[in-house]
N, C-alpha and C positions, 0 to 999 in steps of 0.2 A: 407517469400518466397511465401507463398500461395497467399498473397494479390497481390503480383507482378504477379504471373501466372493469376489470375483473372483478374487483370487490363489488362494485355497483351492480354488475350482471348477476353475481351470485345472490346478492341480498334481494334483488328484484325477483329472481326465479324463486327463491324460498318465500318471499312475500306472496308471490303469485299463488304457488301451491297452497299455501296456508289459507288464503282467502277463498280459494276454490273448494278446499275441503270443507271449510266452514259454510260456505254457501250451499254445498251439496247436502251437508247434514241438516241445514234449515230446510232444503227442499224435500227431503225425506220426511221430516217432521210435518211440514206443511201438507203434504200429500196424505199422509196418515191421518191428520187432523180433518182435513176436507172430506175424505172419504168415511171417515166415522162419522162425520155430522150428516153426510148426504144417507149413508144407509140406515142410521139410527132415526131418521125423521119419522118413520112410521111407528116407532116405539116411544121411547122417551130419550130425546136426543140431549146429549150433555150440553149444558149452556156454555161451556168454555171452548168448544171446538172453533168457533168463528174468531173469537178473540186470539186464540192461539195461531189460526192461520193467518190472521192480519199481522201479528208481531213477527212470525217467522218469514212472512212475505217481504216486510220491510228490511228485516235484517238480511235476508238472502240477496235482495237487490244491491244493497248498499255494500255488502261484502264482495259482490261480483263486479262492482263498478271499477274497482282498481285493475284487476286483470283485464277488463275490457278497454280501459284507458291505454294499457301497456300494449295491447294488440292492435290498437288504432280502431276500435269498434264503436266509438262514439261518433255522432254525427259531426261532420265538419263540412263546411262549404269553402273550397279553395279555388274555385274557378276564377273569381276575380283577383285574388291574390297571385295566382300563377301568371295572370296576364300583366302584373305591374312590373316596370323596369326593376332592376336588381336592387338599387338603392332605396326605392320606396317599399319593395317587398321585404327588405331587412327591417325596416321601421315598422311595417305593419306586424311582421312576426313578433318583433319585440313587444309591441303593444299587446298582442294576443296573449303571449306569455304572461306579461304583467297582469292584465285583467283576469286571467284564468287562475293565477296564484292568489290574486286579491279576492276573488269571489270564493275560492275554496277556503281561504283563511277566514273570511268573514262567516262563512257557513259553520266552520268548526266553532268559532267563537259564539255565535248566536245560538247553535245547537246545543252547546254545553250550558250556555246561560238559560235556555228554555227548559232543558232537561232538569237543571237544578230547581227551578221554580216549581215544575210539576212532581217533584220528589214527594211532597205532602199527600198527593193523591194516589189512590190504589185502583188497579183494575180487579173489581171484586170477583169476577168469574175466574181469574187465574191466581189471585192472591199475591201479585207483585206490584211493585211501585209503577207508577206511569212513566217514570223517568227511564226505565229499562228499554222499552221499546223506542222512546225518543232518543235515546243515545245512539241508536243506529245512524242517524244523520251525521252527527260529528265524527264518530268512528270512521264511517265510510268516506266522508270527505277528507279526513286526515290520512286515510290509506291512500286516497287518489293523489293527495299533495305529496306524500312521500314517494309514491311510484313515478310521479311526474318529475320530482327532483331526481330521482335516480336515473330516468331516461335521459335527463339531460347530460349526464356524464357518459353515456353509452353511445358511441358513435354508430350511425346506421351502416348496416352490412349491406353492401351493394349487390353481392351475389345473391343474398337471400331475397332482396327486393325485386331483382330481375326475374327469379324463380316465381315469385308471387305474381308479378305482371304477366308471366307467361313467355318472356323472351330470354334468350342466352346471349352469348357474345356475337353469335352470327346474326341475330335478328330473327331466328326461326322460333315459331311457336312451339311450346313444349306441352306435352300432354300431361 
């Protein structure tokens, strides 16, 4: 089991880095596109800057969703779940995992189906098929699904969690 945990941790770290590098590259292209569109408004702005900014923004957000999931940066309301008795809490957590996996799987399926339907249309300003920006949704959801599955095999590190919360073994607050 320790080998599986190590392997899942390495794959998760590699996926994390890959997604963040991709999201960073899209951020740079997005910033350049927006600045070009803003500064060239007084002359002859290129027609493609707004479409490129939209496409790169969607891809950037969807690529960054998996690393955000890994770090626990998506919104979660746990106040009610934490107050439940242990037996009910396990049931609610199991339902949450099932619903989350189901929604992500559904979004992958529907996203691919919609992108395939839109393959006939072209974004004229960029000269690309409309399915390219639409594929960001199923790709991002699939990356989140893979990251979530990997995180299920990686046990929580209690020392790291204590440092994040600001407490060590003695109960004193850390700086």
